[in-house]
Each structure stands twice: as C-alpha cells, then as structure tokens.
N, C-alpha and C positions, 0 to 999 in steps of 0.2 A: 634461418631465424627471422629475418625481416619478412619473409613470406608469411610466417605465422602471425606476426603483428598485423600485417595488411589484411589477411583473411579474417582475423578476429574483429578488426575495426569495421570492415565491410559488413560483417554480420551485425555487430552492435549498433551500427549507424541506422539500421532499419527501425530501431525503437524510437527514433526521432519522428517517424511518420506514422507509427502505430498508435491509434487513438485508444484511450482507455474505454473498454467496453461498457463499464458501468454507466458512464455519462451518456452513451448512445442509448442504452436500454432504458434509462430513467427519463429520457427525453429532454435533456438540457438544451435550452433554446439558443445558446450562444453560437455564433457563426464559426468560432474557432474553439475547439475542445482540447483539453489537456492530452498530450501524448504520453506514452509510457516513459520516455526519456525525461520529460518535464516532471513527471511524478517522482522519478529517481532524484532529480535535482532538488525538488521540494523537500524530499526526505533528508537529503544531505544538509540543506540549509537549516531545517528545524533541529537536526542533531547538533550542528555547530552552535546554534543559538542556545540550546539547552545546556550544552557543555560550558558555554560562557557564563551562564547565570547560576549554575548549581555545581556543587562539588560531587562529581560522579566517581565511584569506585569501579571504573570499567576501562577496558583497553579501547581508547577512541580510534586508534589506527585500525583495529579490527572492525570496529563499528562502521567506520566510513567505507572500508573495503567491502564489508558485507552488504551495506546499503547500496553501494555502487553496482553490485553484482546480483542483487536479489531478484531481479526481473529477467535475467538472462533467458530463462525458459520460454518467455513470451515472444522471443524472436521467431520461434518455430511454432509453438503451440498457441492455442486460443487463450485469450485473457478471460479465464473462467470467473464467473461471479456467483453470488448466492442464488441467482435465478437459473443456473445451469444444473442439469441433472448429472452430477459427477461426484463420486465419493472422495473423501480426503485422501484415502489410500491410492486411488486411481490417479488423482491429480499429482500426487507426489512422485509416483512411479513414472508417469509420463514426463513430468518436469525434469526429473533426473536424467532421463534418456535424452531430452532436448539439450540440457546443459552440456552433456558429454559431446554431442554433435557440434555445438557452438564452440567449445573449447578444444576440439580435436586438433592435435598438433602442438598445442602450447606445452612448453616444458613444465609449467606449473599447473597443468590440468587437474591432477589429483588434489592439489592443495585447494583449488577453487571449488571442486566438487565437494570436498570435505567441509569447506567453509559454509557452503549452501546447505549441506546436510545438517550442520550445526544450527543454522538459521531455522530450518524447518522443524527440528526437534524441540527447539526453544527450552533447552535445559541449562544454558549458561546465561550469565548476566547480560552479556553482549547480545546474545540472540533474542532474549526477551525485550531488551531495550529497542533493538531494531524492529521487532514485530510491532511494538507499541508505536514507534515512529511511523511505520508503514501505514498503520490504521489511522493514526491521528492526522496524517497528511491528507488522507481521503476526506476526513471530516472537515478539516480546515478548508480544503478546496470546495467542498459542498457548501460551506458557509459563504465563501467568496462568490460562488455562482448565485447563491441565495440573495446576497446583498445587491448583486447586479440585476436581479429580477429574472434570472435564467432558470431557476429551479422552482417547479410548480408543486405546491403542497399536496394536491390531489394525486399527482403522479407518485410522489414520495410515499404516501400512505399505502399505495398498492404493494410496496415492498414488505409490509408487515405480515402478509400471508406466508412469506418465506421464513419469518422469524420464529414462528410457533405461537400457540395460543397464550402462553405465559407473557407475551409481549403486546397483547391487545390493548393494554393500558396506554401505550404510546399514542394511540389515536386521540385520546382525550387530553394528553399533555402537550402534544406538538402544536406549537403556535405558528411555526414556519417550516418549510420543507427540510432544511438541514437539521432541524430538531429530531426528525425521525431517525436519521442515521446516527446522530450524536447520542441520543438517548439509548439506542440499541448498543452502541459501542462502549458506553460508560462501564459496562460490566467487566470489560477487559482491564480496567485500571483500578479496580477496587483495592488492590494491594500495593499500589504505587502512587504515592501522594503527589509526586511531580506531575505525572500525566493526569491524575484525577483533577488536580487544581487547574491544569492547563486546559483540559477539555471543557471544564465549567466556564472558564474565562472566554474561551473561543465562542461558546454558545451565547454568551452575553453580548457579543459584539453587535452593534446596531449601526445602521447607515449614518 
C-alpha cells in the first residue's frame, strides 16, 4: 500500500519541474516560468476564492479533487497547446493511457480515471466549473506576465492564426498581449455570469 503512495508521489512530483509549454512557445521573457504544478495550485486557489464569494450549487470536494488531478496526463505526455497538430480525440485517448500508467497500482485507480473522464466530457456542473477554472487561470497568469512586462503583444498576436478567421477582429481590439488570450477565451463563459464578469474584471487590471 505504501509502495503505491510512494510511486504515485514520485510520478506527480515531476509536475513541479515541468514548465507550461504555452509560456515557452509564446516567448514569455520571465527568467522563471510557471510549472504545471503551479498551474494546478493556481486553479485550486481560484476555485476556493470563487466558492467563498458566490453561492455555488456544486460539489466542491469533487471540484478540488478534479482540479488536483486534471493534469496527471502531462507527467508522461507532452503539454499540448493550440499550436500543436493533434486532434481532440487523439489527445483524449493518449491522455487516458497516460493517466492509467501514472495511477497503476492505486486501489482507487478506476475512480480517478472516471473522475478525469467526467472532466474531459464536461457534462456535469463540476466538470464545466473545473474547465472554466482551468482556462481562466491561464488568462489570469497571462495578465500577470503582461503586467510584469514579460508578455509581448506582437508575439501574442501570432496566436490568432490558430484561432480561425472569425477571430481576426481581436487584432484591432487587443491593447496588450493578455487581451489576445482573454478575448479569445471569453466565448467559453457566455452562459456563466460568474466567469464572464470575472474575466472582464481581470482584463481591466492595470499596473
């Protein structure tokens, strides 16, 4: 039993050193970039803060567990971004295989795999909430890099070629680098006032 705990932690500890690929690809100039483990921490803190300020009709224990585990696949596989040529179906299949390897031996492996399947399907309130948290944490971190002068607008604008022609308008609307990501992600929150208002307020933050 303890062997399973030790093996699982040795696996997950690797996320402390795995840098988020998006920040590397977009050319963030900071000497120290966010790790995957730090992204998970950020997601948990945002979820706790939202739960403090709003009355949520969701299972917060499931939410925190789902957010803690939602990047397990990246222990083994690449941290794929919008710039990588991989389909959603391929990524999900590969991700599930990686999660099974990471959780091999754990007595609750099936429960963990099912929880991450739920996250990826995004059909429950908890899964949708976690997905929104995952996305808005990225936008919030982008804003923080922007405020520190580490995020270049010209580099950010190059991402629009991956968004599709319908998002060309972002080029004219983006005032700073983080605006490019934030404007693109706003579409995710059109049916969720909590996240819609939060992303708008994050965008307004100035030095």
